[in-house]
N, C-alpha and C positions, 0 to 999 in steps of 0.2 A: 633574549632580552628580558630584563626584570624591571620592577618598579623603580629601582635605583639607577637604571641604565641612563647614560646621557641622552638628551633629546636627539643628538646627532645620529644615534643608531637607528632611529626610525626611518623607514624607507621613504625616500623623497626629500629628506632634510639635508641640504648642503651647508657649506660654511656660512653663506650669506643669510640663509633662512635661520640658521642656528643663532646668529648674532641678533636677528630681529626678535626671536623668541626670548633671548636673554634680556632684551629691553622690557619685556612684559613680566619678567620675574620667573620665567619658565626655563629650568635647566635640566630636569630629568623627566622620565616618563610619568612618575608620580605627579610632578608639578603640572604637566599638561592635562592629566586626567582630573585634577582638582582645579583646573582653570575653568570655572563654571561660566555658563552664559550670563551676560548681564541683562538679557531680555530675550523674548521670543517673538517672532513675527507670526501674527495670525492673519491669514489672507482674508480680505473682505468679500462680501457678495459682489457679483458682477453687476455693473450699471452701464447705461448708455450715455452718450455725450450730454444729454439734458440733465442727468442725475448726478454728475460728478460734484464733489465738494472740494473747493479750493483749500490748500494748506493741509491736505490729508492724502494718504496713499489711496489710490483708486484702482480698481480692476475694470477697465473700460473695454466693452465689446466693439469690434469693428469688422465689417465685411469689406475686404480690400477690392476696390474696383480697378485700380491701376497701381503699378509699382510706385513706391515712394520716390520723390525727386531727389537727385543729388545736386545741391546748389553749385552752379558753375563758379570756378575760380575761388572756391572756399578753402582757406588754409587749413581749417579744422575738419574738412571733408564732411560737411553738414548734410545729413539725410533728413528730409522732412516730409510730412503728410498731414492731412486734416481728417479728423473724425467728425462728420457732420451730424447734427441733431436737428430737431424741429425748432428749438428756441435758441440754441447756441452751438458753437463748434469748439472742438479742442484741437489745438495745433500740437503735433508730436515732433520732437527733434531728437536725432541721435548724432552725437559728435564722434568723429574719428571712427566711424563704424560703417564704411561703405558696403560691407557684406550684408547688412540688414536688407538691402534691396532684393537680394536673391532669396532671403528667408521668407519674405511676404509675397505669396503667390496670388495674383488676381483671381477673384472668384471664391477664395477661401475666407473663413471666419477665424479671427484670432482674439485672444485676450491680452491687452497691453496693461502691465502692472507697474505703477510707479507713483511718484509724488506730483500732484497737480498744483501749480502755482498760478496766481493771477498777476500778470505783468502788463502795465499800460492798458488795462481793461480787457486783455485777452487771456484765455485759459491756455496754459502751456503744460504739456506732459513731456518731461525731458528724460532721455536715457531709460525708457521703460524696459522691463523684461518682457519677452514675447512667449506666449503659451498657446498651444492648441487647446480648444475648449475642454477636451477630455483630460488633458494633462493638468490644466488649471483646477479642474474639479478634484483631481487626486490630491494635489498639494494643499488645496483649500481646507482639507480635513486634518492637516498636520500642523504642528508647531515647528517653526524653523529657528534653531538657536542663533543668537547674535552675540558675538564676543567683543570685548574691549580690544582694540587693535592699536598698533603703532604704524607709522608711515612705512609702506612697503610690504606690510603683512596683511593678507586678505582674509576675510571671514571664511572663504572656501578653503584656504590653506590650513587654518586652525581646525576647521571641522574635519578635513581629510586626515590630518595628523592624529586627531583624537580617535577617529574611526579605525585607523591603522593600528593604534595602540590597543584598542579594545579587542580587535580581531586577532592580534598576534601574541598577546601575553596571557598568562594565567592571572586572573584578577586577584586582588587582595582578598584573603579569606575573611569571613565575618569576625569582628572583634567585640561586638556588644554581646553580653550574656543573653541567652535565649529568653530567659524570664523577663528581662528588661524590654526586649523587643515585643514580646507577646502582650505584656502589661500596657504598653503604650501604642500598640497597633502600628508598629514600624516595619517597613519592608526590609528585605534582606539587602545587604550592602551592594552586592553586584547588580541587583535589579535597579537600585537607586542610581548607581554610576552610569549604567546604560541609559536610563530614562531621564536623567537630568540633562544629558547631551542630545539624545535622540528619542524624545518621548513618543510613545505610541499614540497618545492623545493628551488632552489637557488634564484628565484625571490622573493618568500615570505620571505626568510631570509634577503634579501637586504632591502625590504620594512620595515621589523621589525627593522632592525639595523638603518635605516634612522630615524625612530621615536625616538629611544633612543639617537642617536647622537644629533639630534635637541634639545631634552630635556636637555641633558648634557650641550650643548653650552648655551642654554637659561638660565639655572639656574646659570651657571658660570658667565655670564655677569650680570645677576640680582644681584647675591651675591656681585659682585665687586662694582656695581654702586648704589645699594639701600641706602647704608649708607649716601652718600652725593652726591651732584651734582658734576660730574667729572670736571666741569669747575670752581668749587669754588676755590678761591685762599686764602691761609692762610698767614696772616701777621707774619713775624718772626723777632726776635731781632738780628739774626745772619746775618748781612749784612756788606759789606765793599767794598771800591773802589779798582780798580786795580792800584797798585802803581809800577808796573813793575817788581815785585819780580819773578813771574813765567816766564816772558820773559827772565830774567837773567838766571834762572835755565835751561830753554830750550836751551839757548845758550851754556851751559856748558855740556850738554849731549854728550856722545861719538858717537852719531848718529843723523841724522836729522829726525824729525817727518814728517809724510806724511801730505799732505794738509787736508786729512779727519780727522786726529788726531787733527790738529790745529783748524779746523772748530768746532769740537766737544768741544775742550777746550774752545773756545770762547763762545759756547752756554752755557756751565756751568758757566763761568764767568758772562755772562749777567744775568743768573737766580739769581745768588748770589747777584748781584748789584741791583736787582729789588725791594728788600724789602719784597718779598713774598717767602715762603718756596718752594724751588725747588722740583719738582716731575718729574724726567727725566729718560728715558730709553736710554742707550747707546747700540745700536745694532751693533755688529761687527762680521765679519766672524772669524773663527779660525785663530789665528796668525796675526790678524790685529792690535794688539797693544793697546787693551783697558786698560790693567793694568797700563801702564805708564801714561795714561790720568787720571786714578783714583788717582794714586800716586801724580800727580801734584796738583790735587785739595786738597788732604790731606796736602801736604806741604804748600800750600797757606793758608789753614785753621790754621795750627800751627803757621805760620808766623804772623798771625793776632791775635794770642793768644787764639785760640779755639781748642777744641778737635774734632777729626774725628775718625770714625770706619769703617773698611771694614770687611764684614762677608762672609766667604767662606763656601762652602757646605761640605767640608771634613777637618778633622784634619790635614792631610798631606799637603793639599793645603794652609791651614792657616799658617802652619809653614813655607812653602816656601815663601809666601807673606811677612811674618815677616822677614825672612832672607834677601830677596831682598830689602825691605824697609829700613832695618837697614844698609845694604851695600850702598844703594843710599845716605842716609844721611851722611855716613862717606865719600864717594867719593866727595860729594858736600860741605863738611865741615860744615854741619848743625848740630847744637847741640840740636836736638829735641828728646824727650824721645819716644821710640817705645815700646809698651806694647803688650804682647801676652796673650790671654785668651781663652783656649779651655777646653773641658770637660775632657781631658786626663791628665791635670796638677795635681800634687799632691795637697793635702789640703794646705800645706805650700806655694806652688807656687801660688795658687789661692789667698790666703790671701795677698801675696806680690803684686799681680796684682791689687787687689781691692784697696790697699793702694796707688798705683801709680795713679790709676784713680782719686782718691781724691786729690792727691798731685800735679799733673801736669795738669793745665787747657789747655795746648797746646799739650797733648799727641796724638801720632799717634797709634791707637788701632787696633789690628788685632785679629780676632777670628772666632769662629764657632757659633752655636746656643747658646753657653754659654753666649754670649753677651747680650741676652735678658732674661736670667734667672732672678730670683728675687733679687739676692744679689748685682750684679754690680750697683754702683751708680756713675753717671757721673758728671763731673764738666765742664759746658759750652760746652756740646756736640752739635756741630753745623752742622756736616755732617755725614751721614750714607750711606755706599755703600754696596749693596747686590750683591754678585757675583753668577751669574748663575740661581738662583731659584726665579722665578717671584711670585709664590704663596706665598712664604715666604715674599717677599717684600710687598705684599698687606697688610698683617696684622702687619708687624713689625713697620710700621709708627705709629700705635696706641700704640704699646708697648713702643717704644722709646719716643713718645710724653709725655707719663706719667713719663718718667725719666728726661725729659728736657722741652724745650720750642720750640716745633715744629722744629726739625732740617731739613736741606736740605736732600732730598732723591735722591740717584742715584742707578738705577738698571741696572746691566750689563747682557747682553745675547749674547751667541755665536751662537744661532740658527738663521740662515738667513731666516727670515720670510718676504715675500713680504709686502710692506708698507700698502697696503689696509687691509691686515689681521692683521698686527701689531697694527694698529689704533683701531681695534675692541678689540683685546685681551688685549692691554695695554691702554684701553680707559681713564684711570685716569692718564696717564703719557704723557709728551711731549717726542718726539722721535728724537734722533740724530743717524745717521748711519755712521759708519767707513767702507767705501767701498773700501779701498785700503790696500794692504799688504806692509809692510816695504821693501825697495829695497834690503836689505841685505839677505832676505830670498829666497832660491832657490825654484822654483816650484817643487812640489812632482811629481815623475814619477810613472805612474799608469799602471797596466795591469790586465786584466780579463782572468783567465785560468780555465780549467775544472780539475776534480779531478786527471786525468791522469798525470798532470804536477806537482803534489805535490813533488815528489822526487827532481825535478829541483829547486823548491822553497826552500826546505830544504838546498840544496847545496848552494843556493844564500845567505840564512840567515847565514850559516856557514862561508862564505867568509866575510860577513859584521862583524861578531863577531871577526874574525881573525884580522880585522882592528881596533878592540877595540870598535865597536859599539854594540848596543842592539836592541832587536826586541820584538814586541808584536804579539801574535797569539790570535785571538778572536774566540770564539765558541758561538753558539746561546743558548745552554742549559747548565745547571749546572750538571744534572745527565742524565744517559741514559734513554730513553723513548721508551716504546713499541708502542706508538701511534704516535710519531712524528719522521720524518726523520731529521737528522742533527747531527753534531758533539757535544758531550758533554764535558765540560771543565775538568771534573775529570778524565775520561778515557784518554782524549787527552793529558793531562799533564803527565800522567804515560808513555804514548807512547813516548812523547818528551824527558822525563827524560832518557828513555832507549836509544832512538835514538842518543841523544847528550851526552851520558855518556862519561866522560873523556875529553869532549871538552869544555863544559860550564855548568853553573848552570841554571836549569829551575825552575821557581816559579809558583805557582798556586794562582789565585785570583777569588773570586766570591761573590755575594751579600749575601749568606747564612752564610758567615764567620762572626765571632764576630768583632766588630769595632777595637779592639786592634790587632787582627790578620791581618786585612786588612792594618792597619797603619804600622805594622812591615814589611809586604811584600812590600808595596809601598816605605817605607824608604830604604829597602835593594835594591830595583830596582833603586831608585834615586842615591844610592851610587855605583851602578854598581857591587853590590855583587851578583845580579841576572842578567843574560844576556838575557834570554828569559822569558817573562812573558805570561803565558797562562791564559786567563781571559775571563769573560763574559763582557757585556757592562758597568760594573761598572767603567771601565777606561774612559768612555765617558766624564765624568766630573772628570778629574784627575789632576795630577801634571804636571809641565813642566819638561820634561826630554830631554834636548837638545841632549843627546848622543844617543837617540833612533832613528834609521834610517830606520827600516822596520816595517810596519803594514801589517800583513797577516790576512785576514778575511775569515774564513771558512763559507760555506753556505751563501755567501753574498746575495743570492737571498731572504733570509728570513728576511732581514732588509729593512726598508724604506730608500730612498735615503738620506734624511736629516740626519738620524742616521749614515749611512755609512760615510757621509761627516764629521760628528762630530768625529767618530772613527779615520778617516784618519788624522784629525787635531792633534792627539797625537804625530805624527812625523813631521819632517820638521821644528823643532824649534831651530835647531842649524845651524852652518855654513856649514855643510857637506850635500851632496846630500841625499835625503830620497826617500823611495819607498813605494807604497801601492800595495799589491797583493790581489786581490779579487778572491776567488775560488767559481765558480758557480757549485753547486752540483745538479742543476735541469735538465740540458740538455734541457732547455726550451728557445726557440727563443725569446719569449716575455720578459723573465727575462734578457736575454742577451742584449736586446735593452735598458732596464732600466740601466743596469750596464755600457753600453757603454757611457752613459751620464757622469758618474763619471770618466770613462776612459779618456774622452776628455777634461774635464775642472776641475780646482780646485776652481772655483768661486762659493761659496755657494749660492749666490743670484740667479745666473743663474740656478744652480741645482734645487733650490726651485721652480723656475718658470717652468722649464721643468717637474718637478715632478707633478705639478698641471695639466699640459697638458696631461701627460701620463696616469695618473690613471683614472680609471672609475669604474662603478658599478661592484662589485664582486672582485675588486683587493685587498680587505682587507684580503682575505683568506690567512693565513699563513705568512703575512708580519708583522714584529714588528712595532708597532706604534711609532711615534715621542713622546718622553717622557717628554719634559720640563714641560708641564702643568699637567702631571699625570692624564690625562683623562682615565677613565676606558675603553671607547670604541671609542670615537671620535678621529679623526686625523686631525690636522689643515690643512694639505696639501690636503689629499685625499677628505676631507669633506668641502672644502672651500666654496662651494655654500650654504651648510646648515649652516655654520658659519655666512655667510652674512645674510641669511634669519632669523636666530635666533637673530642676532644683531638688525635687523629691528623691529622684534616683541618685543624685550626687550625695545627698544626705545619707542614704542607705549605704553607699559605697564608702563614704568617709567613716561611718560607724564601724565598718569592717576594714578599717585602714590596714591593719596588719596582713589580712588575707589579700587585700588588693595589691599590696606591695610585694607579696611573696608567692602566693599560690599559683600553680600552673594554669588553672582555669582562667586567670586574669592576665595571662602573659601577653596576648595580642592587644588587649586593652591598655596595658602598661606601656607597650611600645608605641601605640598610637598617641597616648597621652604625652609621652616624651617628645614626639615629633611636634605636637601642638605647642608644648611649652617652649621648645626651641624657636618656633615661629613667633610665638607670643613675645619672647624676649627680644628677638631681632626687630619686631615691629616697633618697639618703643626705644630702639637704638641703645640698648644697654648691653 
């Protein structure tokens, strides 16, 4: 068995399990070894019945006086017992587990480990794991890996498969040059692979993770910069002088642009007048007004007789851009054709859109990934704007250049990254920062509460809905998890539908839904046909819903600060006061300190800076990573030092580009980089 062997060759993997692994993207032995844990379980200290904390995993000690009861005539074979305390008791339930009665012997002491919930005033511990005290003491000193799963695939199955692979094959030999490892205090690859899955302790897990984070940053930077020198300038035929057109348009807008917006607009104008193809990032906080700056550039492009295109990450957002751009042209009295092209259009609508692309050399084009499919043919495409997704922007230049003659490229990002990190991550782009928020926007009012204040939050949401407003409620998980604490969106939506029955319509949105379903839900929310949208973080990059005034985030401690700030940015887009309610389900003072930063400021750049200062080794446990670059493990805020170190090493390797591409000492590194580049390209569907 080798790293390239099919997963079916691993002992214990049959046809059904193989299919389940395929659903997670695992096809080979290499895939499963690089299928890293999404989290680790750290077992808590043992408590008695009086010390349990609801909504958290607890390890409860119990001395069994008599065998647990099997509830008579129970279809689900319910086994139950009570753990008595001086001030409260905990009811324990096992479903479909009659064998538990023979496991718990009267007179013996056990540790029951699981999630404690409060239902109808009673404390319930359901389906807990059973440990003898000495066994629990042993596991409490370890980290247990928890993997992302699909229905039918257990965490134990994944863990056993990885263990079998590690035991049966000769692991991949080290590919990083020794001097690079020594300089950056990185562990050897095989040690990292063993300890990322089965860490000896927390320290060894952090050491292993640092190695993979460094590698991921290194390959990302090399993949971006190996194609060409980032400083290389490309001559373009699409250039024009400023004739005062955009100044006239700015003067007609019903609001004043901020100094930061005007400064960014001038940067773009200067690039276009230079004679070289623009490659610029516009980095602006949520609500800073990046879109109008992009639209101004598109209008200027049309005014000079050229086409422009803006590419949005979702169908609904593309449609919203289309409607706003159409309305803007009408309000300004501009007779420019606006064309919409998305994957959800009918065949006839697509044909009509293709015809317009050929017919109008000054078209303003709005779309999704459909803009870079094979069929669209452009007529004097001079400007391409990518909204939100940088990885997509890296490759789309090549794709669009094949359709035209090196158009100007503008990439927009709402992730507030400190400039030193942005220069590394966007090394092939010039950077403009919109660091002001338009004056007409009211600052969002924030609060951090614990789970006991939920009823008050629901009443507040109800009052906002009575005023005609809407609300988001964000949950960290799609489905209930036996291994993770936190609200799941499916059950939560059902609870909210029941709670707000007769008051308002509650909708459900998550990433596992089909694109058409997601579009329908977001369209309904946009039209206020849904008043409360219970969702996962798929709304992080969503539509502009000015009527939404409340963002409530369950288990806020499970998200990184940058992601929480992005979620908060979904509200505060209208003229009315908006609110963000962050529910801390951890009861952890350290998490409260993190959330207090968000509570005190709406400035994304300040939050990013504080995030860098606050995080330290081990803080990655249980925290959702910042998602814009889709790193498997790395986090640009938490791992900023490793990012800088990887950028330095990438620079040295690129300076020795000829050696890197040819010399034998770099052979393993070259092969690993090729694998990364293949995965990189597949990730962006090119």
